[in-house]
C-alpha positions in Angstrom: 120.6 122.6 96.6 117.6 121.5 98.0 116.3 118.2 96.4 112.4 117.6 96.4 111.3 114.9 95.7 107.8 114.1 93.4 104.9 113.0 95.7 105.0 109.1 95.4 103.8 106.7 98.5 106.4 104.1 99.1 105.5 101.1 99.9 106.2 100.1 104.2 108.7 97.7 104.3 105.7 95.6 106.8 104.3 92.2 105.8 101.5 92.4 103.9 98.3 91.0 105.7 94.8 89.8 103.7 91.5 90.3 104.2 88.6 89.0 102.3 85.0 90.5 102.4 82.0 87.8 101.5 79.3 89.3 99.4 77.5 88.8 96.2 78.3 89.3 92.8 76.5 90.7 89.9 77.9 90.4 86.4 77.7 92.6 83.6 79.8 91.0 80.8 79.8 93.9 78.2 82.3 96.1 80.1 84.4 93.3 82.0 84.3 95.1 85.3 83.6 94.4 89.0 82.8 97.3 91.3 82.8 96.0 95.1 83.6 96.8 98.6 87.2 95.9 98.9 87.8 96.5 103.1 84.5 97.5 105.2 84.9 100.4 107.4 83.7 100.0 111.0 83.4 96.3 110.7 84.7 94.2 113.4 86.4 91.1 112.0 88.3 88.2 114.1 91.8 87.7 112.8 94.9 86.5 113.5 97.7 88.7 113.7 101.6 87.8 114.6 99.9 84.8 116.1 97.3 86.2 118.1 93.6 86.1 118.0 92.1 89.9 117.9 89.6 91.6 116.7 90.3 94.1 114.6 88.6 97.0 112.2 89.1 99.8 109.6 88.8 102.9 109.8 87.1 105.2 107.4 90.5 107.3 106.5 93.0 104.4 106.3 92.9 104.3 102.8 92.5 108.1 102.1 94.7 109.1 98.4 94.6 105.5 97.0 92.1 106.8 94.3 95.7 108.8 92.9 97.3 105.2 92.3 94.7 103.1 91.5 95.9 101.1 87.8 98.7 100.3 89.9 96.6 97.8 91.6 96.5 94.5 90.6 94.1 91.9 90.7 94.7 88.2 91.1 93.1 84.9 92.0 93.6 83.6 95.2 96.5 86.1 96.6 98.6 84.5 93.6 100.8 87.2 91.9 101.3 84.4 89.0 97.2 84.7 88.5 97.0 88.3 87.7 93.9 89.1 86.1 93.6 92.4 86.3 93.7 95.8 87.3 91.5 98.5 89.6 90.5 101.5 87.3 89.3 103.5 90.2 89.1 103.3 94.4 85.9 105.5 96.6 87.2 105.4 99.8 85.1 108.3 100.8 82.2 106.3 100.6 80.6 104.9 104.1 80.6 101.6 103.7 84.2 101.0 102.9 86.7 101.2 100.1 84.7 100.6 96.9 87.1 99.2 94.0 86.4 99.4 90.5 88.2 96.1 89.0 88.9 95.6 85.1 89.0 92.0 84.2 91.4 91.4 80.8 90.1 90.4 78.3 91.3 86.9 75.9 92.2 85.7 79.3 90.6 82.4 80.2 91.2 82.6 83.5 89.6 86.5 83.1 86.6 84.6 81.5 86.6 81.6 84.6 86.5 84.7 87.2 83.7 86.3 85.8 82.3 83.2 85.8 82.6 82.4 89.0 82.1 86.0 90.3 78.7 85.7 88.3 77.0 82.6 90.4 78.2 84.2 93.5 81.2 81.8 94.1 84.3 84.6 94.6 84.1 86.7 97.1 86.6 90.1 96.8 90.2 89.9 99.7 92.6 92.6 99.8 96.5 92.4 100.4 97.6 95.5 102.6 100.5 96.5 104.4 100.4 98.6 107.1 102.3 101.9 106.9 104.2 103.1 110.0 102.4 104.4 112.9 99.3 103.1 111.4 97.3 100.7 113.4 96.2 101.6 116.9 95.7 98.8 119.6 93.1 98.9 121.8 91.7 97.0 125.0 95.1 95.6 126.4 95.9 94.6 122.3 93.1 92.4 122.1 91.5 94.8 119.3 93.5 96.4 116.4 92.1 99.6 114.5 93.9 99.9 111.2 94.3 103.7 110.7 97.0 104.2 107.3 97.1 101.3 105.4 98.7 100.7 101.6 96.9 98.5 99.2 98.9 95.5 97.8 96.6 93.9 95.5 93.0 92.9 95.3 92.4 88.8 94.8 88.7 86.9 93.9 88.6 84.0 96.6 86.7 81.3 97.9 85.5 82.5 101.2 85.5 85.7 102.8 86.8 87.0 106.7 84.3 90.1 106.5 80.3 89.8 106.0 79.9 92.9 103.1 78.6 93.2 100.5 80.4 93.4 97.1 78.0 96.5 95.2 78.1 95.5 91.3 80.3 93.3 88.9 80.2 94.8 85.2 82.1 92.6 82.6 82.1 94.5 78.6 98.6 78.6 95.1 95.7 76.8 95.3 94.6 75.0 92.7 90.9 76.1 91.1 88.4 73.4 93.2 89.9 73.3 96.3 89.9 75.4 99.4 93.2 76.7 100.6 93.9 75.5 104.2 93.2 78.4 107.1 93.8 76.3 110.6 94.6 79.5 112.0 91.2 81.2 110.8 89.5 78.1 111.4 90.7 78.1 114.9 90.0 82.2 115.8 86.6 81.7 114.4 85.2 78.7 116.4 87.3 80.6 119.5 85.0 83.7 118.8 81.8 81.8 117.8 81.8 80.5 121.5 
């Protein structure tokens, strides 16, 4: 007897990594949606991977198929699963600028209203939590460059500071305490090293 498993993308066992995208946001309160570039393609970023400073970029096909499970991806603040503010409603992985996401921020939620207000003021940026699928990364130049080629998107967060310099497309609206900047000594050290 042959058993056929359903076409389900299984979550990888690798650790969830975080990457942020800097950009401006525009809010339209009526729809309570945010459209943004969650992860830019082919753009270098200085990151720390397994304790080493490397330059990383994401391939345009790294999130292929994600659009089929858009509503399963949650949105939170500051990568804190306890501070969920909504969920993704659509992904557009074929867009040339990167993985474009449309997020719905929950109504009747004080944290959701705060999130929309901070996004409208340009005080928040997009950030993703992802895991590398088996065989989903390629190391180049003596392991000083990492190319992300197949990723599992765990969640999207709205955070105070981004690592990539990409632009949020549109925001529409129908962990650390708020106001405190999370400590990022490793990222700060890597960025200082790359600025030399």
